[in-house]
Short mmCIF file of the C-alpha atoms (twelve columns), coordinates in Angstrom:
data_MODEL
# 
_entry.id   MODEL 
# 
loop_
_atom_site.group_PDB 
_atom_site.id 
_atom_site.type_symbol 
_atom_site.label_atom_id 
_atom_site.label_alt_id 
_atom_site.label_comp_id 
_atom_site.label_asym_id 
_atom_site.label_seq_id 
_atom_site.Cartn_x 
_atom_site.Cartn_y 
_atom_site.Cartn_z 
_atom_site.pdbx_PDB_model_num 
ATOM 1  C CA . UNK A 1  0.000   0.000  0.000   1 
ATOM 2  C CA . UNK A 2  1.207   3.492  -0.839  1 
ATOM 3  C CA . UNK A 3  0.355   6.866  0.626   1 
ATOM 4  C CA . UNK A 4  0.069   9.510  -2.069  1 
ATOM 5  C CA . UNK A 5  -0.258  13.185 -1.189  1 
ATOM 6  C CA . UNK A 6  -2.503  15.009 -3.628  1 
ATOM 7  C CA . UNK A 7  -2.057  18.774 -3.387  1 
ATOM 8  C CA . UNK A 8  -5.004  20.861 -4.478  1 
ATOM 9  C CA . UNK A 9  -5.065  24.419 -5.737  1 
ATOM 10 C CA . UNK A 10 -8.018  26.601 -4.801  1 
ATOM 11 C CA . UNK A 11 -9.648  29.206 -6.976  1 
ATOM 12 C CA . UNK A 12 -8.868  32.785 -5.887  1 
ATOM 13 C CA . UNK A 13 -10.196 33.431 -2.370  1 
ATOM 14 C CA . UNK A 14 -11.860 30.018 -1.953  1 
ATOM 15 C CA . UNK A 15 -12.005 28.121 1.326   1 
ATOM 16 C CA . UNK A 16 -11.678 24.352 1.351   1 
ATOM 17 C CA . UNK A 17 -15.189 22.898 0.932   1 
ATOM 18 C CA . UNK A 18 -16.706 20.713 3.596   1 
ATOM 19 C CA . UNK A 19 -15.802 17.520 1.781   1 
ATOM 20 C CA . UNK A 20 -14.647 14.440 3.628   1 
ATOM 21 C CA . UNK A 21 -12.049 11.937 2.561   1 
ATOM 22 C CA . UNK A 22 -14.781 9.294  2.513   1 
ATOM 23 C CA . UNK A 23 -16.723 11.297 -0.056  1 
ATOM 24 C CA . UNK A 24 -13.630 11.506 -2.250  1 
ATOM 25 C CA . UNK A 25 -12.956 7.770  -1.798  1 
ATOM 26 C CA . UNK A 26 -16.451 6.946  -3.027  1 
ATOM 27 C CA . UNK A 27 -15.634 8.211  -6.538  1 
ATOM 28 C CA . UNK A 28 -12.836 5.624  -6.830  1 
ATOM 29 C CA . UNK A 29 -13.470 2.561  -8.945  1 
ATOM 30 C CA . UNK A 30 -12.758 -0.839 -7.345  1 
ATOM 31 C CA . UNK A 31 -9.846  -1.552 -9.722  1 
ATOM 32 C CA . UNK A 32 -8.095  1.662  -8.626  1 
ATOM 33 C CA . UNK A 33 -7.287  0.170  -5.226  1 
ATOM 34 C CA . UNK A 34 -8.081  3.237  -3.112  1 
ATOM 35 C CA . UNK A 35 -8.450  2.071  0.479   1 
ATOM 36 C CA . UNK A 36 -8.750  5.327  2.416   1 
ATOM 37 C CA . UNK A 37 -8.585  9.107  1.915   1 
ATOM 38 C CA . UNK A 38 -7.826  11.696 4.574   1 
ATOM 39 C CA . UNK A 39 -8.017  15.473 4.338   1 
ATOM 40 C CA . UNK A 40 -5.291  17.740 5.722   1 
ATOM 41 C CA . UNK A 41 -6.442  21.326 5.449   1 
ATOM 42 C CA . UNK A 42 -3.459  23.173 6.887   1 
ATOM 43 C CA . UNK A 43 -0.466  21.690 5.096   1 
ATOM 44 C CA . UNK A 44 2.304   24.203 4.337   1 
ATOM 45 C CA . UNK A 45 1.598   24.190 0.577   1 
ATOM 46 C CA . UNK A 46 -2.197  24.193 0.948   1 
ATOM 47 C CA . UNK A 47 -4.847  21.498 1.296   1 
ATOM 48 C CA . UNK A 48 -3.708  17.913 0.781   1 
ATOM 49 C CA . UNK A 49 -5.628  14.702 0.292   1 
ATOM 50 C CA . UNK A 50 -3.778  11.680 1.667   1 
ATOM 51 C CA . UNK A 51 -4.782  8.793  -0.595  1 
ATOM 52 C CA . UNK A 52 -3.914  5.249  0.505   1 
ATOM 53 C CA . UNK A 53 -3.678  3.095  -2.611  1 
ATOM 54 C CA . UNK A 54 -3.030  -0.584 -3.259  1 
ATOM 55 C CA . UNK A 55 -0.793  -0.797 -6.334  1 
ATOM 56 C CA . UNK A 56 2.041   -2.775 -7.851  1 
ATOM 57 C CA . UNK A 57 4.393   0.196  -7.757  1 
ATOM 58 C CA . UNK A 58 4.800   3.821  -6.817  1 
ATOM 59 C CA . UNK A 59 4.104   5.268  -10.257 1 
ATOM 60 C CA . UNK A 60 0.897   3.264  -10.537 1 
ATOM 61 C CA . UNK A 61 -0.202  4.420  -7.079  1 
ATOM 62 C CA . UNK A 62 0.456   8.082  -7.930  1 
ATOM 63 C CA . UNK A 63 -1.397  7.759  -11.240 1 
ATOM 64 C CA . UNK A 64 -4.381  6.088  -9.576  1 
ATOM 65 C CA . UNK A 65 -4.556  8.706  -6.820  1 
ATOM 66 C CA . UNK A 66 -4.373  11.512 -9.386  1 
ATOM 67 C CA . UNK A 67 -7.117  9.933  -11.506 1 
ATOM 68 C CA . UNK A 68 -9.444  9.507  -8.534  1 
ATOM 69 C CA . UNK A 69 -8.865  13.051 -7.313  1 
ATOM 70 C CA . UNK A 70 -9.380  14.549 -10.789 1 
ATOM 71 C CA . UNK A 71 -12.664 12.650 -10.953 1 
ATOM 72 C CA . UNK A 72 -13.619 13.946 -7.491  1 
ATOM 73 C CA . UNK A 73 -12.852 17.518 -8.573  1 
ATOM 74 C CA . UNK A 74 -15.079 17.022 -11.626 1 
ATOM 75 C CA . UNK A 75 -17.941 15.203 -9.885  1 
ATOM 76 C CA . UNK A 76 -18.219 16.868 -6.479  1 
ATOM 77 C CA . UNK A 77 -19.888 20.268 -6.949  1 
ATOM 78 C CA . UNK A 78 -18.118 21.792 -3.930  1 
ATOM 79 C CA . UNK A 79 -14.805 21.403 -5.810  1 
ATOM 80 C CA . UNK A 80 -15.874 23.542 -8.767  1 
ATOM 81 C CA . UNK A 81 -12.824 25.381 -10.144 1 
ATOM 82 C CA . UNK A 82 -10.336 23.558 -7.881  1 
ATOM 83 C CA . UNK A 83 -7.367  21.944 -9.636  1 
ATOM 84 C CA . UNK A 84 -4.911  19.182 -8.868  1 
ATOM 85 C CA . UNK A 85 -1.430  20.634 -8.337  1 
ATOM 86 C CA . UNK A 86 0.505   17.392 -7.700  1 
ATOM 87 C CA . UNK A 87 0.095   13.726 -6.771  1 
ATOM 88 C CA . UNK A 88 3.266   12.367 -5.196  1 
ATOM 89 C CA . UNK A 89 4.322   9.969  -2.498  1 
ATOM 90 C CA . UNK A 90 5.809   11.894 0.442   1 
ATOM 91 C CA . UNK A 91 9.512   11.567 1.106   1 
ATOM 92 C CA . UNK A 92 10.389  9.182  3.907   1 
ATOM 93 C CA . UNK A 93 12.372  10.526 6.860   1 
ATOM 94 C CA . UNK A 94 16.017  9.517  7.254   1 
ATOM 95 C CA . UNK A 95 14.916  7.197  10.095  1 
ATOM 96 C CA . UNK A 96 14.420  4.437  7.536   1 
ATOM 97 C CA . UNK A 97 18.045  4.649  6.422   1 
ATOM 98 C CA . UNK A 98 19.324  3.270  9.723   1 
ATOM 99 C CA . UNK A 99 16.340  1.213  10.915  1 
# 
């Protein structure tokens, strides 16, 4: 399972809509492997959706998370005019280098 951070870009002056991660997850298709979505409103670069995806590799996970979030932006009216800025796995802390 991979965690993919999907950064969203708001239209000028917009607040993040009252949309839950569960609502975003519901637009995923079964074959996309999305297990869970969390919303982090106050990330340094703006709102982030944390998408947990089952996939065979990182690139597939990022592509699936991006596809699901683009669909959510298109299908959920509260996201009108929002755009996807990036869909990337977060960097892992140096802890893993010596663990």
